[in-house]
LUMFI-490405 format. One record per atom (N, C-alpha, C): residue number from 1; atom name; x, y, z. Coordinates in steps of 0.1 Angstrom, whole numbers, padded with zeros to 4 digits. Each point is the difference from the previous one (the first is absolute). Example, Ala and Ser with C-alpha at 12.3 -4.5 7.8 and 13.67 -1.06 7.14 Angstrom:
BEGIN
[1, "N", [0132, -0057, 0078]]
[1, "CA", [-0009, 0012, 0000]]
[1, "C", [0009, 0012, 0000]]
[2, "N", [-0004, 0011, -0007]]
[2, "CA", [0009, 0011, 0000]]
[2, "C", [-0008, 0011, 0008]]
//
This chain:
BEGIN
[1, "N", [-0297, -0326, -0558]]
[1, "CA", [-0002, 0014, 0003]]
[1, "C", [-0010, 0001, 0012]]
[2, "N", [-0011, -0008, -0001]]
[2, "CA", [-0010, 0001, 0011]]
[2, "C", [0006, -0005, 0013]]
[3, "N", [0009, -0010, 0000]]
[3, "CA", [0007, -0004, 0012]]
[3, "C", [0008, 0011, 0006]]
[4, "N", [0008, 0007, -0008]]
[4, "CA", [0008, 0011, 0005]]
[4, "C", [-0008, 0011, 0006]]
[5, "N", [-0012, 0003, -0006]]
[5, "CA", [-0009, 0010, 0005]]
[5, "C", [-0005, -0004, 0013]]
[6, "N", [-0005, -0012, 0002]]
[6, "CA", [-0006, -0005, 0012]]
[6, "C", [0011, 0000, 0011]]
[7, "N", [0012, -0004, -0003]]
[7, "CA", [0011, 0000, 0010]]
[7, "C", [0003, 0014, 0004]]
[8, "N", [0000, 0009, -0009]]
[8, "CA", [0002, 0014, 0003]]
[8, "C", [-0011, 0006, 0009]]
[9, "N", [-0012, -0003, -0003]]
[9, "CA", [-0011, 0004, 0008]]
[9, "C", [0000, -0005, 0014]]
[10, "N", [0003, -0013, 0001]]
[10, "CA", [0001, -0007, 0013]]
[10, "C", [0011, 0007, 0009]]
[11, "N", [0012, 0002, -0006]]
[11, "CA", [0011, 0007, 0007]]
[11, "C", [-0004, 0014, 0004]]
[12, "N", [-0007, 0007, -0008]]
[12, "CA", [-0004, 0014, 0003]]
[12, "C", [-0010, -0001, 0012]]
[13, "N", [-0009, -0009, 0000]]
[13, "CA", [-0010, -0001, 0010]]
[13, "C", [0006, -0004, 0014]]
[14, "N", [0010, -0009, -0001]]
[14, "CA", [0007, -0004, 0013]]
[14, "C", [0008, 0012, 0005]]
[15, "N", [0007, 0007, -0008]]
[15, "CA", [0008, 0011, 0004]]
[15, "C", [-0009, 0011, 0006]]
[16, "N", [-0011, 0003, -0007]]
[16, "CA", [-0009, 0010, 0005]]
[16, "C", [-0006, -0004, 0014]]
[17, "N", [-0004, -0012, 0001]]
[17, "CA", [-0005, -0005, 0013]]
[17, "C", [0010, 0000, 0011]]
[18, "N", [0013, -0003, -0003]]
[18, "CA", [0010, 0000, 0011]]
[18, "C", [0004, 0014, 0004]]
[19, "N", [0000, 0009, -0010]]
[19, "CA", [0003, 0014, 0004]]
[19, "C", [-0012, 0006, 0008]]
[20, "N", [-0012, -0003, -0003]]
[20, "CA", [-0011, 0005, 0007]]
[20, "C", [0000, -0006, 0014]]
[21, "N", [0003, -0013, 0001]]
[21, "CA", [0000, -0006, 0014]]
[21, "C", [0011, 0005, 0008]]
[22, "N", [0012, 0003, -0006]]
[22, "CA", [0011, 0006, 0007]]
[22, "C", [-0004, 0014, 0005]]
[23, "N", [-0006, 0008, -0008]]
[23, "CA", [-0004, 0013, 0004]]
[23, "C", [-0010, 0000, 0011]]
[24, "N", [-0010, -0009, -0001]]
[24, "CA", [-0010, -0002, 0011]]
[24, "C", [0007, -0004, 0013]]
[25, "N", [0009, -0009, -0001]]
[25, "CA", [0007, -0005, 0012]]
[25, "C", [0008, 0011, 0007]]
[26, "N", [0007, 0008, -0009]]
[26, "CA", [0008, 0011, 0005]]
[26, "C", [-0008, 0010, 0008]]
[27, "N", [-0013, 0003, -0005]]
[27, "CA", [-0008, 0009, 0007]]
[27, "C", [-0005, -0005, 0013]]
[28, "N", [-0002, -0013, 0001]]
[28, "CA", [-0005, -0006, 0013]]
[28, "C", [0010, -0004, 0010]]
[29, "N", [0013, 0000, -0004]]
[29, "CA", [0011, -0004, 0009]]
[29, "C", [0001, 0010, 0012]]
[30, "N", [0001, -0005, 0012]]
[30, "CA", [0002, 0008, 0012]]
[30, "C", [0013, 0007, 0000]]
[31, "N", [0001, 0013, 0005]]
[31, "CA", [0012, 0006, 0000]]
[31, "C", [0010, -0006, 0010]]
[32, "N", [0013, 0000, -0002]]
[32, "CA", [0009, -0006, 0008]]
[32, "C", [0002, 0009, 0013]]
[33, "N", [-0001, -0006, 0012]]
[33, "CA", [0001, 0007, 0012]]
[33, "C", [0015, 0003, 0003]]
[34, "N", [0003, 0012, 0004]]
[34, "CA", [0014, 0004, 0003]]
[34, "C", [0003, -0005, 0014]]
[35, "N", [0011, -0006, 0002]]
[35, "CA", [0004, -0004, 0014]]
[35, "C", [0005, 0012, 0008]]
[36, "N", [-0004, 0000, 0012]]
[36, "CA", [0005, 0011, 0009]]
[36, "C", [0015, -0002, 0003]]
[37, "N", [0007, 0011, 0002]]
[37, "CA", [0014, -0001, 0003]]
[37, "C", [0001, -0001, 0015]]
[38, "N", [0000, -0013, 0005]]
[38, "CA", [0000, -0003, 0014]]
[38, "C", [0014, 0000, 0005]]
[39, "N", [0002, 0004, 0012]]
[39, "CA", [0014, 0000, 0006]]
[39, "C", [-0001, -0008, 0013]]
[40, "N", [0011, -0005, 0004]]
[40, "CA", [0002, -0008, 0013]]
[40, "C", [0011, 0006, 0007]]
[41, "N", [-0002, 0003, 0013]]
[41, "CA", [0011, 0005, 0009]]
[41, "C", [0002, -0010, 0011]]
[42, "N", [0012, -0003, 0003]]
[42, "CA", [0004, -0008, 0011]]
[42, "C", [0007, 0008, 0010]]
[43, "N", [-0005, 0002, 0012]]
[43, "CA", [0005, 0008, 0011]]
[43, "C", [0005, 0014, -0006]]
[44, "N", [-0009, 0006, -0008]]
[44, "CA", [0002, 0013, -0005]]
[44, "C", [0008, 0002, -0012]]
[45, "N", [0006, -0011, -0005]]
[45, "CA", [0008, 0000, -0013]]
[45, "C", [-0007, -0007, -0011]]
[46, "N", [0000, 0005, -0012]]
[46, "CA", [-0007, -0006, -0011]]
[46, "C", [0007, -0014, -0003]]
[47, "N", [-0009, -0009, -0002]]
[47, "CA", [0004, -0014, -0004]]
[47, "C", [-0002, -0001, -0015]]
[48, "N", [0010, -0003, -0007]]
[48, "CA", [-0001, 0000, -0015]]
[48, "C", [-0001, -0015, -0004]]
[49, "N", [-0009, -0003, -0009]]
[49, "CA", [-0002, -0013, -0005]]
[49, "C", [0004, -0001, -0015]]
[50, "N", [0005, -0012, -0004]]
[50, "CA", [0005, -0001, -0014]]
[50, "C", [-0012, 0000, -0010]]
[51, "N", [-0012, -0003, 0004]]
[51, "CA", [-0012, 0001, -0009]]
[51, "C", [-0009, 0010, 0006]]
[52, "N", [-0008, 0006, -0009]]
[52, "CA", [-0011, 0009, 0005]]
[52, "C", [-0009, -0007, 0010]]
[53, "N", [-0005, 0008, 0009]]
[53, "CA", [-0010, -0005, 0010]]
[53, "C", [-0013, -0001, -0008]]
[54, "N", [-0006, -0011, 0001]]
[54, "CA", [-0013, -0003, -0008]]
[54, "C", [-0011, 0000, 0010]]
[55, "N", [-0011, 0006, -0003]]
[55, "CA", [-0012, -0001, 0008]]
[55, "C", [-0011, -0007, -0007]]
[56, "N", [-0007, -0009, 0007]]
[56, "CA", [-0011, -0008, -0006]]
[56, "C", [-0011, -0001, 0011]]
[57, "N", [-0012, 0005, -0003]]
[57, "CA", [-0011, 0000, 0010]]
[57, "C", [0004, 0006, 0013]]
[58, "N", [0008, 0011, 0000]]
[58, "CA", [0003, 0007, 0012]]
[58, "C", [0012, -0006, 0008]]
[59, "N", [0006, -0011, -0006]]
[59, "CA", [0012, -0006, 0007]]
[59, "C", [0012, 0003, -0008]]
[60, "N", [0011, 0005, 0007]]
[60, "CA", [0012, 0003, -0006]]
[60, "C", [0009, -0012, 0001]]
[61, "N", [0006, -0003, -0012]]
[61, "CA", [0009, -0012, -0001]]
[61, "C", [0014, 0005, -0003]]
[62, "N", [0010, -0006, 0007]]
[62, "CA", [0014, 0004, -0002]]
[62, "C", [0009, -0012, -0001]]
[63, "N", [0012, 0003, -0004]]
[63, "CA", [0010, -0011, -0002]]
[63, "C", [0003, -0007, 0013]]
[64, "N", [-0002, -0013, 0000]]
[64, "CA", [0001, -0008, 0013]]
[64, "C", [0013, 0000, 0006]]
[65, "N", [0011, -0002, -0008]]
[65, "CA", [0013, 0000, 0006]]
[65, "C", [0005, 0013, 0006]]
[66, "N", [-0003, 0011, -0007]]
[66, "CA", [0003, 0014, 0005]]
[66, "C", [-0006, 0003, 0013]]
[67, "N", [-0013, -0003, 0001]]
[67, "CA", [-0008, 0002, 0012]]
[67, "C", [0005, -0008, 0012]]
[68, "N", [0002, -0013, -0003]]
[68, "CA", [0004, -0009, 0011]]
[68, "C", [0014, 0004, 0005]]
[69, "N", [0010, 0002, -0009]]
[69, "CA", [0013, 0004, 0004]]
[69, "C", [0000, 0013, 0008]]
[70, "N", [-0008, 0010, -0004]]
[70, "CA", [0000, 0013, 0007]]
[70, "C", [-0006, -0002, 0014]]
[71, "N", [-0008, -0010, 0002]]
[71, "CA", [-0006, -0002, 0013]]
[71, "C", [0007, -0011, 0008]]
[72, "N", [0012, -0004, -0004]]
[72, "CA", [0009, -0009, 0007]]
[72, "C", [-0004, -0015, -0003]]
[73, "N", [-0007, -0002, -0010]]
[73, "CA", [-0003, -0014, -0004]]
[73, "C", [0006, -0004, -0013]]
[74, "N", [-0006, -0010, -0006]]
[74, "CA", [0005, -0005, -0013]]
[74, "C", [-0012, -0005, -0008]]
[75, "N", [0002, -0001, -0013]]
[75, "CA", [-0011, -0005, -0009]]
[75, "C", [0007, -0009, -0011]]
[76, "N", [-0006, -0011, -0003]]
[76, "CA", [0006, -0009, -0010]]
[76, "C", [-0012, -0006, -0008]]
[77, "N", [0002, 0000, -0013]]
[77, "CA", [-0010, -0005, -0009]]
[77, "C", [0003, -0015, -0004]]
[78, "N", [-0010, -0008, 0001]]
[78, "CA", [0002, -0014, -0004]]
[78, "C", [-0008, -0003, -0013]]
[79, "N", [0007, -0001, -0011]]
[79, "CA", [-0007, -0001, -0013]]
[79, "C", [-0006, -0014, -0002]]
[80, "N", [0005, -0010, 0007]]
[80, "CA", [-0006, -0013, -0001]]
[80, "C", [-0015, -0001, 0005]]
[81, "N", [-0003, 0007, 0010]]
[81, "CA", [-0013, 0000, 0006]]
[81, "C", [-0007, 0014, -0001]]
[82, "N", [0007, 0009, -0007]]
[82, "CA", [-0006, 0014, -0003]]
[82, "C", [-0004, 0007, 0013]]
[83, "N", [0009, 0001, 0009]]
[83, "CA", [-0002, 0006, 0013]]
[83, "C", [0011, 0009, 0005]]
[84, "N", [-0003, 0008, 0009]]
[84, "CA", [0010, 0009, 0006]]
[84, "C", [0000, -0003, 0015]]
[85, "N", [0012, -0001, 0006]]
[85, "CA", [0002, -0002, 0014]]
[85, "C", [0006, 0013, 0006]]
[86, "N", [-0007, 0005, 0009]]
[86, "CA", [0005, 0012, 0008]]
[86, "C", [0003, -0004, 0014]]
[87, "N", [0012, 0003, 0004]]
[87, "CA", [0004, -0005, 0014]]
[87, "C", [0007, 0011, 0007]]
[88, "N", [0001, -0002, 0014]]
[88, "CA", [0007, 0010, 0008]]
[88, "C", [0005, -0007, 0013]]
[89, "N", [0013, 0002, 0003]]
[89, "CA", [0006, -0005, 0013]]
[89, "C", [-0002, -0014, 0003]]
[90, "N", [-0001, -0009, -0010]]
[90, "CA", [-0003, -0014, 0002]]
[90, "C", [-0011, -0003, 0010]]
[91, "N", [-0009, 0010, 0002]]
[91, "CA", [-0012, -0002, 0008]]
[91, "C", [-0013, 0002, -0007]]
[92, "N", [0001, 0005, -0012]]
[92, "CA", [-0012, 0003, -0008]]
[92, "C", [0002, -0004, -0014]]
[93, "N", [-0010, -0007, -0006]]
[93, "CA", [0001, -0004, -0014]]
[93, "C", [-0014, 0000, -0006]]
[94, "N", [-0002, 0006, -0011]]
[94, "CA", [-0012, 0001, -0007]]
[94, "C", [0002, -0004, -0014]]
[95, "N", [-0006, -0011, -0004]]
[95, "CA", [0001, -0005, -0014]]
[95, "C", [-0014, 0004, -0007]]
[96, "N", [0001, 0008, -0010]]
[96, "CA", [-0012, 0004, -0007]]
[96, "C", [0001, -0005, -0015]]
[97, "N", [-0011, -0003, -0006]]
[97, "CA", [0000, -0005, -0013]]
[97, "C", [-0005, 0011, -0010]]
[98, "N", [0006, 0001, -0011]]
[98, "CA", [-0004, 0010, -0010]]
[98, "C", [-0014, -0001, -0004]]
[99, "N", [-0007, 0011, 0001]]
[99, "CA", [-0015, 0002, -0004]]
[99, "C", [-0009, -0010, 0008]]
[100, "N", [0004, -0003, 0013]]
[100, "CA", [-0008, -0009, 0008]]
[100, "C", [0001, 0005, 0014]]
[101, "N", [-0012, 0000, 0007]]
[101, "CA", [0000, 0004, 0014]]
[101, "C", [0004, -0011, 0010]]
[102, "N", [0002, -0012, -0005]]
[102, "CA", [0005, -0011, 0008]]
[102, "C", [0014, 0003, 0004]]
[103, "N", [0004, -0002, 0013]]
[103, "CA", [0014, 0002, 0004]]
[103, "C", [0003, -0009, 0012]]
[104, "N", [0013, 0000, 0004]]
[104, "CA", [0004, -0006, 0012]]
[104, "C", [0007, 0011, 0008]]
[105, "N", [-0004, 0001, 0013]]
[105, "CA", [0007, 0009, 0009]]
[105, "C", [0005, -0008, 0011]]
[106, "N", [0014, 0000, 0002]]
[106, "CA", [0006, -0008, 0010]]
[106, "C", [-0005, -0015, -0001]]
[107, "N", [-0002, -0005, -0012]]
[107, "CA", [-0004, -0014, -0001]]
[107, "C", [-0015, -0003, 0000]]
[108, "N", [-0008, 0010, 0004]]
[108, "CA", [-0014, -0002, 0001]]
[108, "C", [-0007, 0007, -0012]]
[109, "N", [-0011, -0007, -0005]]
[109, "CA", [-0007, 0005, -0011]]
[109, "C", [-0008, 0012, 0004]]
[110, "N", [0000, 0010, -0009]]
[110, "CA", [-0007, 0012, 0002]]
[110, "C", [-0005, 0005, -0013]]
[111, "N", [-0008, 0011, 0000]]
[111, "CA", [-0004, 0007, -0012]]
[111, "C", [0005, 0014, 0002]]
[112, "N", [0007, 0005, -0011]]
[112, "CA", [0004, 0014, 0000]]
[112, "C", [-0010, 0009, -0006]]
[113, "N", [-0002, 0012, 0004]]
[113, "CA", [-0010, 0009, -0006]]
[113, "C", [0002, 0003, -0014]]
[114, "N", [0013, 0001, -0005]]
[114, "CA", [0003, 0004, -0014]]
[114, "C", [0012, -0008, -0004]]
[115, "N", [-0001, -0008, -0011]]
[115, "CA", [0011, -0009, -0004]]
[115, "C", [0011, 0008, -0007]]
[116, "N", [0012, -0006, 0000]]
[116, "CA", [0011, 0006, -0008]]
[116, "C", [-0003, 0000, -0015]]
[117, "N", [0007, 0008, -0007]]
[117, "CA", [-0002, 0001, -0015]]
[117, "C", [0014, -0001, -0006]]
[118, "N", [0001, -0008, -0011]]
[118, "CA", [0012, -0001, -0007]]
[118, "C", [0001, 0011, -0011]]
[119, "N", [0012, 0005, -0001]]
[119, "CA", [0003, 0010, -0011]]
[119, "C", [0013, -0005, -0007]]
[120, "N", [0004, 0007, -0010]]
[120, "CA", [0012, -0004, -0007]]
[120, "C", [0012, 0002, 0010]]
[121, "N", [0006, -0010, 0004]]
[121, "CA", [0012, 0000, 0008]]
[121, "C", [-0002, 0003, 0015]]
[122, "N", [-0013, 0000, 0005]]
[122, "CA", [-0002, 0002, 0014]]
[122, "C", [-0013, -0005, 0004]]
[123, "N", [-0002, -0001, 0013]]
[123, "CA", [-0013, -0003, 0006]]
[123, "C", [-0004, 0012, 0008]]
[124, "N", [-0012, 0005, -0002]]
[124, "CA", [-0006, 0011, 0008]]
[124, "C", [-0009, -0006, 0011]]
[125, "N", [0002, 0006, 0012]]
[125, "CA", [-0008, -0004, 0011]]
[125, "C", [-0008, 0012, 0006]]
[126, "N", [-0011, -0003, 0007]]
[126, "CA", [-0008, 0011, 0006]]
[126, "C", [0008, 0007, 0010]]
[127, "N", [0003, 0013, -0002]]
[127, "CA", [0009, 0008, 0009]]
[127, "C", [-0005, -0001, 0015]]
[128, "N", [-0012, 0004, 0002]]
[128, "CA", [-0004, 0002, 0014]]
[128, "C", [0000, -0013, 0008]]
[129, "N", [-0005, -0011, -0006]]
[129, "CA", [-0001, -0013, 0006]]
[129, "C", [0014, -0005, 0003]]
[130, "N", [0009, 0000, -0009]]
[130, "CA", [0014, -0005, 0002]]
[130, "C", [0007, 0009, 0010]]
[131, "N", [-0001, 0013, -0001]]
[131, "CA", [0007, 0009, 0009]]
[131, "C", [-0004, -0003, 0014]]
[132, "N", [-0013, -0001, 0002]]
[132, "CA", [-0005, -0003, 0014]]
[132, "C", [0004, -0014, 0005]]
[133, "N", [0000, -0010, -0009]]
[133, "CA", [0004, -0013, 0004]]
[133, "C", [0015, 0000, 0004]]
[134, "N", [0008, 0009, -0006]]
[134, "CA", [0014, 0001, 0003]]
[134, "C", [0003, 0010, 0012]]
[135, "N", [-0011, 0004, 0006]]
[135, "CA", [0002, 0008, 0012]]
[135, "C", [-0001, 0015, -0001]]
[136, "N", [-0003, 0005, -0012]]
[136, "CA", [0000, 0015, -0002]]
[136, "C", [-0014, 0005, 0004]]
[137, "N", [0000, 0013, 0004]]
[137, "CA", [-0013, 0007, 0002]]
[137, "C", [-0002, 0007, -0013]]
[138, "N", [-0012, 0001, -0006]]
[138, "CA", [-0003, 0005, -0013]]
[138, "C", [-0011, 0011, 0001]]
[139, "N", [0003, 0012, -0005]]
[139, "CA", [-0010, 0010, -0002]]
[139, "C", [0000, 0004, -0014]]
[140, "N", [-0011, 0007, -0004]]
[140, "CA", [-0001, 0004, -0014]]
[140, "C", [-0004, 0015, 0000]]
[141, "N", [0007, 0008, -0008]]
[141, "CA", [-0003, 0014, -0001]]
[141, "C", [-0006, 0002, -0014]]
[142, "N", [-0014, 0002, 0000]]
[142, "CA", [-0007, 0000, -0013]]
[142, "C", [0003, 0013, -0008]]
[143, "N", [0005, 0011, 0007]]
[143, "CA", [0003, 0012, -0007]]
[143, "C", [0013, -0001, -0008]]
[144, "N", [0009, -0008, 0005]]
[144, "CA", [0013, -0001, -0008]]
[144, "C", [0001, -0014, -0006]]
[145, "N", [-0010, -0009, 0002]]
[145, "CA", [0001, -0014, -0006]]
[145, "C", [0012, -0007, 0006]]
[146, "N", [0003, 0002, 0013]]
[146, "CA", [0012, -0006, 0006]]
[146, "C", [-0004, -0010, 0011]]
[147, "N", [0006, -0012, -0001]]
[147, "CA", [-0001, -0010, 0011]]
[147, "C", [0012, 0003, 0009]]
[148, "N", [-0003, 0001, 0013]]
[148, "CA", [0011, 0003, 0009]]
[148, "C", [0001, -0012, 0009]]
[149, "N", [0012, -0007, -0001]]
[149, "CA", [0003, -0012, 0008]]
[149, "C", [0010, 0005, 0011]]
[150, "N", [-0003, -0005, 0012]]
[150, "CA", [0009, 0003, 0011]]
[150, "C", [0003, -0014, 0007]]
[151, "N", [0012, -0002, 0003]]
[151, "CA", [0005, -0012, 0007]]
[151, "C", [0012, 0003, 0009]]
[152, "N", [0001, -0009, 0009]]
[152, "CA", [0012, 0002, 0009]]
[152, "C", [0013, -0003, -0007]]
[153, "N", [0009, 0008, 0001]]
[153, "CA", [0013, -0002, -0007]]
[153, "C", [0009, -0007, 0010]]
[154, "N", [0005, -0012, -0005]]
[154, "CA", [0010, -0008, 0009]]
[154, "C", [0014, 0006, -0003]]
[155, "N", [0007, 0002, 0011]]
[155, "CA", [0014, 0005, -0001]]
[155, "C", [0010, -0011, 0001]]
//
């Protein structure tokens, strides 16, 4: 009987402590920040991405393949070495490594300002950096949260 009573008391103490700790943690948790609805236009037309545009520390990240194709390039993910290769016109190649600023640009070692990020089913790359590397002019309209890319259209 004494053993059942002590087991019951221990269980009650543990439950009370965990409930109190959970309540304290919930009060201290930071609120989730809402992502801005960022848009991208290419030569005046909205460019739609399969994943939401993500911002982190003021940097907009977009789907690598969609951006590269829209700007006349290509992007390919290499799962063996966890990297993305962005290329254009057999004259430009940039291999970036997921979550790493180390990269190769046309075979030479460089550091990129913001590394690519992996998500479920895609790799996100820094919009402004990659767009400029692929030859686009980039401006940002803070009133409409819109990145405007302009590039020469090849006919």
